[in-house]
N, C-alpha and C positions, 0 to 999 in steps of 0.2 A: 371126620368131616363135621364141620360146624352145622349145628341145626339151623334149618331155614326159618326165617321169620315171615310173618304175614306180608311185610313190606317187600320181602324178597319174592315171595309168590306173585304179587301184583306186578312187580317189574318183570319177572320171568314170563308171566303170561303175556304182557304187552309185546315182549320181543318174540315170543312164539307166534303171535297174530301178525307180526310184521310191522308193529309200530316202531319207528326209529327216532322219533323227535318228541321231546316234551318241553313245553313252555311253562315256566313257573317262577314264583318268588318264594324262597324258603321262608319259614316262620317257626316260632317255637313249637307249634302243633304239628309240624311235619318234619322235625329233625330226624326222627327215626326212619321215616320214608326216604329221606335223602341219604341215609347211611346205605340203603339198598341201591340207590341210583348211582352212587359214586362207583360202586363196583360192577356196574352193568355197562353194557354196549350201547346205551341210549344216549343220543345227543341232547344235552340240556341247554336251553337258551333262556336267559334271564331277561324278561322285559322290565321296565320301570314302573308299570302299573298292571294290576290284574286284568284290567279291560284289554290291555295290550296282549296279554297272554292268550285270552280267548280268541282275540282278532287275528293274531299270528296263526293259531291253530286253524281258524277259519280260512285264512289265505292259503295255508298248506293244503286243506282239503279241496278248496276250489281249484287249485293248480293241478292236483294229483288225482282226485277222487277217493284218495285213501285217508283215513283218519289219523291225525296226530293227537297227542295227549296234551292236556293242560292240568297243572297241579295248583290248588288254591288252599289257603288256610280256612280255617272255620270262620264263619260269620261274615265279617267285612270283605275277606278275600273272595269268597263266593259271590257276595252281592256285587262286588266291584267288577267281577268277570261276567255277571249275569248278561249284561247288555250285549257283549260279544257272542255269549253262548245263544241268546235270543236271536241274533242276527243269523247265526248258523241253522237254527231251528226254522226260522222263516225261510231260508234259502235251501233248505235240505242238503246241508253239508255235514258229513260224518265227523265226529269229534268225541273223544274219551275225556271226561272231566273227573279227575280224582280230587275229592274234596275232604279234608280233614273235618271232624266233628268233635265236640266235647266228649269226654270219656262215657262209656256206656251207662255208668251209674249217675251221670250228671244230666243226661238228656231229659228235657221237659221239667227239670226241678226249679228253674227260675230263681237260683240262688246267687246270681250275679258272677258266675264263672267267666273267665277271660273268653271274649269273642261269642258269648252265649247268645243264641237266638231262640224265640219261642218255639219255632218249628222250622229249622233249616231245611229239612227234607222236603216238606211241602213247597217251600220257596223254590227249590231247584226243580221241582216236578213241573213248574210252569214253562220251563225252557228246555225240557229234555223229553225225549220220547220214552225213554226207560230210566228210571232212577232208583238204584238199589242201595238200601242202608244195609251195610254188612253187620251181621249179628255174630257170624262164626267163619273163621278163616277157610274151613273145609268147604264152604259153599262157592269159593272164588272161581274154580274151573267152570262150574255151571253158570255162573253170573257172567263170565267173559263169553261163554258159548252163546248165551242169550243176547248179549250186546252185539256180537259179530253177526248173529243171525239177522238182527235188525239192519245193520249196515249193508249186509249182502243181499237180503231177500225182501226187505221192505223199503219204505220211504226213508232214506238215509238221514238221520238227524242226531243231534247230540245225545250221548248216553252218559248218565252220571253214576259214579260209584262213591258213596259217602262212607268214610271209615272212621269210626270212633278212635280218637288218637291212642287210646290204650291198647288197641288191636295191632297196631303196626308192629310192635315188638313180640307179640304172642307167636308161639311156634305155629308153623303151618307145614305139615308134612304132606304136601299135595302134589300131584302130577302136574307140572306147569307146561305141559305140551298143549298145543292148540287141538280142539275137537275138530271133527270133520266140518268143513264149511258147507253152508246151505247155499242152494241154487237160487237163481232169480226165476220168479214165476212166469211161465209162458200162458199165452192166451188160450181161452176155450175155443175148440175147433169150430164148433157151430157158429159162434159169434163172429169169428173171422170169415166165414163163408158168407154170412149175411152182409157183413161189411164190404166185402170184395164184390159181391153182386151190386151194391149201391154205387160203389166207387167206379165200377166199370162202365156205368151208364152216365157218369157225371160229365157235363159239357163246360162247366165253370167251376172246378174243384179247387179248393183253398186248403192247403196243409198249414195248420197253425201249430207251432212248436213252443213249448214251454221249457222251464228248467229241468223238469224230468226227462227231458230228451236231449240234454246237452252233450251226454257222453255217446250219443247214437247218431252222430252226424252222417256217417257213411250209409246207414240204413235210410235216414231221412233223405239224403240226396237221391239214392237209388229209387226210393218210392215216388218222390217228387218228379223225377224224370220219367218214370214208367207211367205216372198219372198225367203228366204234362200240367202238374198243378203249380199254381202260384204259391209261393212260400212266404208266410209272415211268421215272426217270432215275437215272444215277450222279451223284455230286456234281460231277464235271466237266462234266455236261450241265444242271446245276440251272437252271431258268428257260427251257429251250430252248422250251417252250411254257408260257405263264403258269400258274403253280401255283394260280391261282384258277380256272382253267377246269374245267368240270364232269367232264371225263374225266381229269384230272390227279390222280395220287396222290403226286406230288412225288419228291423225291430221298431215298426211304425203303427202299432195298434192304437196309439193315443191320437193319431192324426186323422182328420175327417175323411180325406180321400181314401185311406185304407179302410176305414170304418164303413164307407159306402160300398166299397169292393166286396167287404164280408157280407153285407146285406144282399148284395147282388149274386152271391155264390149259390149254385144249386145244391152244394154240399161243403161242409166245413169239417175236416178231420182234425180234431184237437188232441194232440199227444203230450202228456205231462205237464199240463198247465191248469192252475187254479182258475184261470179265467177271472181274475180278481180285479178289484177297483184299481189297484196300482199297475195293472196291465193296460187298461184303457183310459184311465183318468177321467172317467165318466160314470154316471150310474148305469148299472147293468140293464135298467129298463129301456135305456137309450140305445142299447147295442142289438143288433139283429145278426145272429150267426148263421146266415145262409137259410135255404128252404129246409134243409135237414142238417143235424148235428151229430157226429160220431164222436165220443170221447174215449180216450185211451189213458189209463193211469194205473200205477201200482198200488195207489192208495184207494181202497174201496169207497170210502166216505167222499173223496174228492170228485168221484164220477158223478155225483148227484148234487153237488153244491153250485148254487149260483144260476146255472143254466141247466135246463132239462134237456137231457139228451134223447134223440131218437134211437141210439144203440149205444150201450156202454160196454166197454171191454176192459176186464181187469187183467193186467199183465205188465211186464217190463217193456219199456219203450222200444228198444232194439229188437227183442224177440217178436213183439207184436208187429213192428213194421216189416221185418223179414217175412213173417207169415202172411201179411197182406199182400206183398209183392207176389208171393206164390199163388195167391187167390184171384189175382185179377186176370181178366179176359179183355178182349177188344183191344183198340188202339188208344194212344195217349190222346187226351183232350188237346185242342189247339187253342192258340190265343194267350197261353200263359205268360210267355216271354213279353209279348206285347203289353199285356196288362201291367207287368212288373215295370218295364221301362217307363210307361205312362205314370205310374204311381210314384217312382222316383222324382220325375219331373214335377208333378203336382205337390209332393210333399216338400221338395226342396224350396218351392216358392213359399210355402208355409213358414219355413224357418227364416229365409233371407229377407228380414225386415230390418228396418233402422234400429229397432230396439235390440236385435239379436245378432246383427252383422258381425260385431267384434268376436262373438264366440264362434261364429261360423268360420271366420278367418283363421282364428287359433286352431280349429279343428282340421281345416284344409292344411295348414302348415304341418300339423302333427301327422296327417297322412302321408305328406310328402317325405318327412324325415324319419318315420317310425321304422326300426329294424324288423326284419322278418320274425314272425311268431312271437311277437312281444305280448307279455301279459301286462295289461293295464288295470291297475286297481284305482278306482275312482271313489272319492268321497262325495257326500252330498254338497254338490256346488253347481253353479249355473252351466258350466261347461258340460258337466256330466248330464244334466236334465236335457240340454240341447243335442248332445252328442249321441244320446241313446237312440235317437231315431234319424239323425243327420249324418253321422260319421258311418262310413261303410268300411267294415273290417273284413279282411279277405282270409282270415284263418280262425280255426274253432278255438273256443276257450280262451278268448284273448281280452274280452271286455266285461269287467266285473264291477257292478255298481249295486249298493245295498237297496234295492228298490222296494221290497216289501216292508221289512221292519223299518227301514230308513235311518239307520244309526250314523250319527255324525262321529267322525273320527276313524272310519274304517280304512282310509286310503293308505296311509304308511305302514300301520302294522300288518295289514293283509298283504301288502306287497313284499314285505320282509318274509313272511311265512310262505308266500308263493316261490320266492327266490330259493328259499331253503329246500322246499319241496321239489322243485324243478330247476337245478342250479344251471343247467345248460341253455335255459330260456332267459332272453332279456326280459327285465321286469321294471316297471316304473309306476309312480303313483300321481294322481291329479288331485288337488284338494284346494278348497277355498281358503282365503285367510282366516275365516271363522272356524270352519271345520278342522283345519290342520292343528289349532291349539287344543282340541280335545285330547290328542294323543302326540303331540310334538315331542314329548319326551322320549318316544320310541326311536327317534332319529339317532340318538347315541348308540342304540342297539345295532343299527346298520353300520354305523362308524367303527364300533367295537368288532363287528364281523368282517370288516373291510369289504363291504358289500357295494358294488357299483349300482347305485339306485337312484335314478333322475326323479325328483320330487318337484313337479310343476305346481306352483302356487299362484292360483287365480285371485288376484287382490282387487276386490271391489269395495274395500273400505268398510267391511262389517258383514252383516247378514243380508246380502243384496237381494237375494231371492225373496226372503221374507219382507223386506223393505218394499219390493215391487207389489207383492201381494196385498200389503196393507193399503198402498197407494190405489191399486185397482178396486179395492173394497170401500175407498173413500174414508179410510182410517189414517189419522195423523202418524206417520212412522214413529215408533217408540221402542226403544232398545235394540235398534238396528245399525245405527251409525256409530261406530266404535273406534276407539284408538287402537290402531293396529301397530304390531311390533315393527322394529327395525329389522327386516328379515336378514340382511347381511350380518348383523351382529348375532341374531339367533342362530344362524348357520355357523358362525365361528365358535359359539359357545357349545354347540353340539358336535364339533369337529367335522362339519360338512363343508363342501366347496359351496360356492354361491356365484350365480350370474343373473344379471338383469338385462336382457337383450332389448334392443331397441329397433330391431329390423327382423324380417323373416329369416334372412340369412344368419343373423346372430342367434336367433332361436335354434335353427338347424345345427350350427356349430356348438352351442351350449349342450344341446341333447346329444350330439356325438361324443363330445368329450366326457359327458356324465356317464354314458354307457361303458365307457372304457376306463373310467377312474378307479381308484382303489378305496372308494368310500361313497357315502351319498353325496348328492349335490341338490341344493335348493335352487330352482330356476323361478325367479319371480316374474310374473307377467301381470302389469297393471291393466285393469280392464279399460282404462281411459287412455292407454297408450297410442300415440298417434299412428303408428303402423298398423294398429288393428282397428283404427277408427276413420282414418283418412280415405280419400278417393282411391280407387283401384290404380 
């Protein structure tokens, strides 16, 4: 039997822990690693830019809750991928990043070796929750166990494994089977009892769900119904309970009517949320979270950031909400459904203005023609900003927008990763004409995979949202009005279908055809199109 190498051990451990997909672009520093990949059962997908590799792994994690891997070369490969890794870090998405490094005896020497960085390890630490620089192959089983303990029992974020390239071919006679997996932390019994006593007396409770609760939809819905609580979510948790449910007020934290409701609540139970600036789009000093605030989070530091809680509970979102249900006495509060219905009406009026009506019409059309259980990957574009709080999604884990880190270019590669992770779900991307160009090269990957992937392009002639902000601030727009591509020609170049509908019916037909196609389809919507701007 041939002796196993360090690269063989890395790949074997990936497979043992259930990783089935790796995104990467091979380079001279990873040739030995690819020798091991060739003989493995891992699916390898080649993006056309390392940022695409990280964002595809990000999309895979968003859709499945499981980590994919990405492989990058030393120096520029890692830095190109860092934006996508940072987005996964911001959104608490698991990912394993295998990064080559210069040879062990070259590190820190500054002698001009290929791809050399002064300190690659520290650069990667800024976007990973755990980053290990491998010194000896025999440490690999423990390193993987630590990585998956973070995925399983902590706040899931990217984990990095930095491998000096001379180690890939070194012998590694290690056991590549997975160590026992760690469990999710449950809440402290006394804290649950205190929370249950407070919640049982609430007359106007609000359940505020963040991204840390997105995989706990059943528990959240059961708790909301048991409390009779109005439910609001951050964008990261949009759809955790169906936004068509009578108790749901949607992902509307940014809107004044919802902020007034929060202030009026006698108790707010916030589960898995940073309660960040990007949740409310206003200063924390302007937000009042009820007469009392209970926070639940798997991250102990997050329990005391931004807003001081009256009670803090450390624990997994699903386990904690299950325990809270068991602790409750009394009857559900009344009025939650009426408050939710009223908020939808008030918030809808906030959106449906002459300036945003074209986006609202586009989103209404999308709601009409969207297939069941669709995964929508949104880029930073006007439609996404409006849709976060306007569009009502009726299924969990279906709306994904890079709200915290705010990376441009997420739409297409994240949708590709999601479709690979959940092939039985329809998936699509929505991007602006500006954001699409950050990662347009990944369209050829979807074509190569023969992936049915509608990509709706909101064409407002440049960076329209920034242009509007400049005008509102009294600044002469600069750098925002751009020459945009001929999207029909771009689609042809990347082996995509193309449509430019001129009616609502045309948009519906284009979407239906794109979801059943044998490759990606660009669907261009001009923001000034008559059917989006004319009278009803």
